[in-house]
C-alpha positions as CSV (number, residue, x, y, z in Angstrom):
1,M,54.4,-1.4,101.5
2,P,55.7,-4.7,102.9
3,D,58.3,-6.5,100.9
4,T,56.4,-9.8,100.6
5,D,52.7,-10.9,100.4
6,E,53.2,-13.0,103.5
7,D,54.5,-10.0,105.5
8,A,51.5,-8.0,104.2
9,R,49.1,-10.8,105.1
10,S,50.5,-11.0,108.7
11,A,50.1,-7.2,109.2
12,A,46.5,-7.4,107.8
13,L,45.6,-10.3,110.1
14,E,46.9,-8.4,113.1
15,F,44.9,-5.4,112.0
16,A,41.7,-7.5,111.5
17,R,42.1,-9.0,115.0
18,A,42.4,-5.5,116.4
19,M,39.1,-4.6,114.6
20,A,37.5,-7.7,116.0
21,A,38.5,-6.5,119.5
22,Y,37.1,-3.1,118.7
23,W,33.7,-4.5,117.7
24,Q,33.6,-6.7,120.8
25,A,34.0,-3.7,123.0
26,A,31.6,-1.5,121.0
27,L,28.8,-4.1,120.6
28,G,29.2,-6.4,123.6
29,G,26.6,-9.1,123.6
30,E,25.1,-7.7,120.4
31,L,28.0,-9.0,118.4
32,L,27.3,-12.5,117.0
33,G,30.4,-13.0,114.9
34,F,33.3,-11.3,113.2
35,Y,35.1,-13.0,110.3
36,L,37.8,-12.8,107.7
37,V,36.5,-13.1,104.2
38,G,37.9,-12.5,100.7
39,S,41.6,-13.1,100.0
40,L,42.5,-13.1,103.7
41,A,40.2,-16.1,104.1
42,H,41.5,-18.0,101.1
43,D,44.6,-17.9,99.0
44,G,45.7,-14.8,97.1
45,F,46.3,-11.9,99.4
46,N,48.4,-9.4,97.7
47,R,50.5,-6.7,99.4
48,R,49.5,-4.0,96.9
49,Y,46.2,-4.9,95.4
50,S,44.1,-6.7,98.1
51,D,41.5,-5.2,100.3
52,I,41.2,-6.3,103.9
53,D,37.7,-7.9,103.8
54,V,35.9,-8.6,107.0
55,A,32.4,-9.6,107.9
56,L,30.3,-8.7,110.9
57,V,26.9,-10.2,112.1
58,S,25.1,-8.6,115.0
59,E,21.7,-8.8,116.5
60,N,20.4,-5.6,115.0
61,G,23.0,-4.6,112.5
62,L,25.0,-1.3,112.5
63,T,24.2,2.4,112.2
64,D,26.0,4.9,110.0
65,A,27.5,6.5,113.1
66,M,28.9,3.1,114.2
67,I,30.6,2.6,110.9
68,E,32.0,6.1,110.9
69,D,33.4,5.5,114.4
70,M,35.0,2.3,113.2
71,G,36.7,4.1,110.3
72,A,38.1,6.7,112.7
73,H,39.4,4.0,115.0
74,A,40.9,2.1,112.2
75,A,42.7,5.2,110.9
76,A,44.0,6.0,114.3
77,I,45.6,2.5,115.0
78,A,46.7,1.7,111.4
79,P,46.7,4.7,109.0
80,G,48.4,2.7,106.3
81,L,45.9,-0.2,106.4
82,A,42.6,1.6,107.2
83,P,41.9,2.6,103.6
84,K,42.0,-1.1,102.6
85,L,39.4,-2.1,105.2
86,S,36.2,-3.3,103.6
87,L,33.4,-4.3,106.0
88,F,30.4,-6.5,105.1
89,W,27.7,-6.5,107.7
90,S,24.2,-7.6,108.5
91,D,21.8,-8.2,111.3
92,R,20.8,-11.7,112.6
93,G,18.1,-12.1,109.9
94,F,20.2,-10.8,107.1
95,T,17.5,-8.3,106.4
96,K,19.7,-5.2,106.1
97,G,23.3,-4.1,105.8
98,R,26.0,-4.6,103.2
99,F,26.1,-8.2,102.1
100,P,25.7,-8.8,98.4
101,P,25.0,-12.4,97.2
102,L,28.6,-13.3,96.3
103,D,29.9,-12.0,99.6
104,R,27.2,-13.9,101.4
105,I,28.4,-17.1,99.7
106,D,32.0,-16.2,100.7
107,Y,30.8,-15.8,104.3
108,L,29.0,-19.1,104.2
109,E,31.7,-21.2,102.6
110,H,35.0,-19.6,103.2
111,A,34.8,-17.3,106.3
112,V,37.5,-17.6,109.0
113,V,36.2,-17.0,112.5
114,L,37.9,-14.3,114.6
115,V,35.0,-13.9,117.1
116,E,31.9,-16.0,117.2
117,R,29.1,-16.1,119.9
118,E,26.6,-17.7,117.6
119,A,27.0,-19.0,114.0
120,V,24.2,-17.4,111.9
121,R,23.6,-19.2,108.6
122,P,21.4,-17.4,106.1
123,D,20.1,-19.2,103.0
124,R,22.7,-19.6,100.3
125,P,21.9,-17.5,97.2
126,T,20.9,-19.8,94.3
127,L,22.6,-19.8,90.9
128,D,19.6,-17.8,89.5
129,E,20.0,-15.2,92.3
130,V,23.8,-15.0,91.6
131,R,23.2,-14.5,87.9
132,A,20.5,-11.9,88.5
133,Y,22.9,-10.0,90.7
134,L,25.8,-10.2,88.2
135,Q,23.6,-9.0,85.4
136,G,22.8,-5.8,87.3
137,R,24.9,-3.2,88.9
138,P,28.2,-5.1,89.1
139,F,28.3,-5.6,85.3
140,E,27.3,-2.1,84.5
141,V,29.8,-0.6,86.9
142,W,32.6,-2.7,85.3
143,A,31.4,-1.8,81.8
144,Q,31.4,1.9,82.5
145,R,34.9,1.8,84.1
146,A,36.2,-0.3,81.2
147,A,34.8,2.3,78.7
148,R,36.4,5.1,80.6
149,F,39.8,3.4,80.9
150,A,39.8,2.6,77.1
151,T,39.6,6.4,76.3
152,L,42.3,7.6,78.8
153,D,45.6,9.1,77.5
154,L,47.4,8.7,80.9
155,L,46.8,6.3,83.8
156,A,46.9,8.1,87.1
157,A,48.4,6.4,90.2
158,A,45.0,6.4,91.8
159,D,43.7,4.4,88.9
160,H,46.3,1.6,89.0
161,K,44.2,-0.6,91.3
162,P,40.8,-0.2,89.6
163,Y,42.5,-0.5,86.2
164,L,44.0,-3.8,87.0
165,R,40.7,-5.0,88.5
166,A,39.0,-4.1,85.3
167,H,41.2,-6.5,83.5
168,L,40.8,-9.3,86.0
169,Y,37.0,-8.9,86.6
170,P,36.0,-11.1,83.6
171,A,37.6,-14.1,85.2
172,R,35.6,-13.6,88.5
173,L,32.5,-12.9,86.5
174,V,32.7,-16.1,84.3
175,F,33.6,-18.3,87.3
176,S,30.6,-17.0,89.4
177,W,28.2,-17.0,86.5
178,M,29.0,-20.6,85.6
179,T,29.3,-22.1,89.1
180,G,27.4,-19.8,91.5
181,D,30.4,-19.7,93.7
182,V,33.3,-17.4,94.5
183,A,37.0,-18.0,94.1
184,S,40.4,-16.3,94.2
185,N,41.7,-14.5,91.2
186,D,44.1,-17.4,90.5
187,T,41.4,-20.0,90.6
188,A,39.1,-17.9,88.5
189,V,41.7,-17.3,85.8
190,A,42.6,-21.0,85.7
191,Y,39.0,-21.8,85.2
192,L,39.0,-19.8,82.0
193,S,41.4,-22.3,80.4
194,E,38.4,-24.5,79.5
195,N,35.4,-22.3,80.2
196,A,36.1,-18.9,78.5
197,P,33.2,-17.5,76.6
198,H,33.7,-16.9,72.9
199,G,35.7,-13.8,72.1
200,L,37.2,-13.3,75.6
201,N,40.9,-12.6,75.5
202,V,42.2,-15.0,78.2
203,A,45.9,-14.1,77.5
204,L,45.2,-10.5,78.5
205,I,43.6,-11.6,81.7
206,A,46.6,-13.8,82.5
207,R,48.9,-10.9,82.0
208,A,46.9,-8.9,84.4
209,L,47.1,-11.7,86.9
210,S,50.9,-11.8,86.5
211,C,51.0,-8.1,87.2
212,R,49.0,-8.6,90.4
213,H,51.4,-11.4,91.5
214,Q,54.3,-9.1,91.1
215,A,52.6,-6.2,92.8
216,A,53.7,-4.2,89.8
217,D,52.5,-1.0,88.2
218,P,50.0,-1.8,85.4
219,E,51.6,0.6,83.1
220,H,52.7,-2.1,80.6
221,L,49.0,-3.2,80.4
222,F,47.9,0.4,79.7
223,R,48.8,0.1,76.0
224,E,46.1,-2.7,75.9
225,R,43.3,-0.5,77.3
226,G,41.6,-0.5,73.9
227,L,40.9,-4.2,74.4
228,L,38.7,-3.7,77.4
229,P,35.5,-3.0,75.5
230,G,35.9,-6.3,73.6
231,Q,36.2,-8.0,77.0
232,V,32.9,-6.4,78.1
233,A,31.2,-7.4,74.8
234,A,32.3,-11.0,75.2
235,C,30.9,-11.1,78.7
236,R,27.7,-9.3,77.8
237,R,27.0,-12.0,75.2
238,M,27.5,-14.6,77.9
239,I,25.2,-13.1,80.4
240,S,22.5,-12.3,77.7
241,C,22.1,-15.9,76.5
């Protein structure tokens, strides 16, 4: 792991540019654009906990075989970074692919161009659409993970990243629920200072953010795993109103 977030970000950018070149060669004129999104596109990239989020728009989208070939190429050129690669993609009409509402907003408002033949601008999801999305699978997946973590006796190394994210998720949820926008973890946690729903433990979320900043093991947060169901309950009340 690189010693600093800036070193990690530089390596991630070089890797993302290599993936842009890969897709240019693979798709040719079919490729409409390839972009940085997520924490590489705005502040907050973390050497340990960040994914390498990229977005691709092409004339006709991608096939499973294309995505598998990309994964193999990524693993061959950067085995340490390939597992972090997260690809959001769609066709020209945004009728298929992997591009949930919040990631579509991120693409529309924060994407950084690596390759662009034509800028494709789908409709921005409305606040109602964002809220309908957040009330569905994202919330239930978080609630299920929080419930599982709350009952664990030991935190395995493979669970460090999802466990920390389970603590940070309420900040992102509240921010997007209230604003219909996306933001970095830092911005979302700061937003809670005046906008936290009743019963949400903001201090716990702030401790999780500090752990992320330090790229530290979340072991010291593990003793507070029993607080996660209360965080879920506070957010469930918010989205049920």
